[in-house]
C-alpha positions in Angstrom: 61.2 -100.2 27.1 64.0 -98.8 29.2 65.8 -98.0 26.0 62.8 -95.9 24.9 62.7 -94.0 28.2 66.5 -93.2 28.0 66.0 -92.1 24.3 63.1 -89.9 25.3 65.0 -88.3 28.2 68.0 -87.7 26.0 65.8 -86.1 23.3 64.2 -83.9 25.9 67.6 -82.8 27.1 68.8 -82.0 23.6 65.7 -80.0 22.8 65.9 -78.1 26.1 69.6 -77.3 25.4 68.8 -76.1 21.8 66.0 -73.9 23.0 68.1 -72.3 25.8 71.0 -71.7 23.5 68.8 -70.1 20.8 66.7 -67.9 23.0 67.3 -64.2 22.7 68.8 -62.6 25.7 67.7 -59.1 26.4 70.5 -56.6 26.0 71.2 -54.5 29.0 70.2 -50.9 28.4 72.5 -48.4 29.9 70.7 -46.1 32.3 71.5 -42.5 31.7 71.0 -40.0 34.6 68.8 -37.5 32.7 69.0 -34.9 35.5 72.9 -35.0 35.3 72.7 -34.7 31.5 70.5 -31.7 32.0 73.0 -30.1 34.4 75.9 -30.9 32.0 74.0 -29.2 29.1 73.0 -26.2 31.1 76.7 -25.8 32.2 77.6 -25.9 28.5 75.0 -23.2 27.8 76.3 -21.1 30.7 79.8 -21.4 29.4 78.8 -20.3 25.9 76.8 -17.3 27.3 79.7 -16.2 29.5 82.1 -16.2 26.6 79.6 -14.4 24.3 78.7 -11.8 26.9 82.3 -11.1 27.8 83.2 -10.7 24.1 85.7 -13.5 24.3 85.3 -14.3 20.6 88.0 -17.0 20.6 86.5 -18.8 23.6 83.3 -19.9 21.9 84.0 -23.7 21.9 80.3 -24.7 21.9 80.1 -25.7 18.3 81.6 -28.7 16.5 83.6 -28.1 13.4 80.7 -29.6 11.3 77.9 -27.7 13.1 75.0 -26.2 11.3 72.9 -23.4 12.7 69.5 -22.5 11.4 69.1 -18.9 12.3 66.0 -16.8 11.6 65.6 -14.9 8.3 68.8 -16.3 6.8 70.4 -19.2 5.1 71.8 -21.9 7.4 75.3 -21.2 8.7 77.5 -24.2 8.0 80.7 -24.9 10.0 82.0 -23.6 13.2 84.0 -20.7 11.6 80.9 -19.3 9.8 78.8 -19.6 13.0 81.5 -17.9 15.2 82.0 -15.2 12.6 78.3 -14.4 12.6 78.3 -14.4 16.5 81.4 -12.1 16.5 79.5 -9.6 14.3 76.6 -9.7 16.8 78.9 -9.2 19.7 80.5 -6.2 18.1 77.2 -4.5 17.2 75.5 -5.2 20.5 78.0 -4.4 23.3 75.3 -3.6 25.8 73.4 -6.8 25.3 73.6 -9.9 27.4 72.2 -13.4 26.4 70.9 -16.0 28.9 70.1 -19.6 28.0 67.8 -21.9 30.1 67.6 -25.6 29.4 64.1 -26.8 30.0 64.2 -30.4 28.6 66.8 -32.9 27.5 66.3 -36.1 25.6 69.5 -38.2 25.8 70.1 -41.4 23.9 70.3 -44.6 25.9 74.1 -44.4 26.0 74.2 -40.6 26.6 76.3 -39.8 23.6 73.5 -37.9 21.9 71.3 -35.3 23.5 68.4 -33.2 22.1 68.0 -30.1 24.2 64.9 -27.8 24.3 65.3 -24.4 25.9 64.6 -20.7 25.9 66.7 -17.6 25.6 66.6 -14.0 26.6 68.6 -11.1 25.2 68.8 -8.3 27.8 69.8 -4.7 27.3 72.2 -4.1 30.2 72.1 -0.3 29.5 68.4 -0.2 30.0 67.6 -2.0 33.3 68.1 -5.5 31.7 64.9 -5.1 29.6 64.4 -8.0 27.2 65.0 -7.0 23.7 64.5 -10.5 22.3 63.2 -13.8 23.7 62.5 -17.1 22.2 63.0 -20.8 22.1 65.7 -23.1 20.7 66.4 -26.7 20.0 70.0 -28.1 20.0 71.4 -31.5 19.1 74.6 -32.4 20.9 77.0 -35.3 20.2 79.6 -36.4 22.8 83.0 -36.3 21.1 86.2 -36.9 23.0 84.2 -37.0 26.2 82.5 -33.7 25.9 79.3 -32.5 24.3 79.5 -30.4 21.2 76.6 -28.7 19.3 76.2 -30.2 15.8 72.8 -28.6 15.0 70.7 -25.9 16.5 67.8 -23.7 15.6 66.0 -20.9 17.3 62.7 -19.0 17.0 62.0 -15.6 18.5 58.7 -15.1 20.2 58.8 -11.4 19.8 57.3 -9.4 16.9 
């Protein structure tokens, strides 16, 4: 009878060991500070607007080389060079205009390496009391590459007629 008890205890120990070794452990999910990500993205938008508004064409480092912009009433612009060339034409033709971007929402991935941003923009005419000549909304997808966010996709929609 002692032999049966010892075998039963040994069997229970082996089963307990197998169950504990095979149980799934929950993976730790990295916590991303959403408010800090929002500040980082807004800083990126401010940097882009400052370069654009100052006419510093070569300082527009916002876009990744493989970025695609979906602008209104045109085919998508593919690649940083095409996007920057299009922006340069807009800078040259609108010297009295100033753009402002405001980040309203961010949706970062759990690791913070990917962020979807929702925001709105205003194009102001500095020669006419900063009256809005265009306003609208945008959505941008950022990927963190080499430790900094780069825009890989963006699209905007004007809310003016």
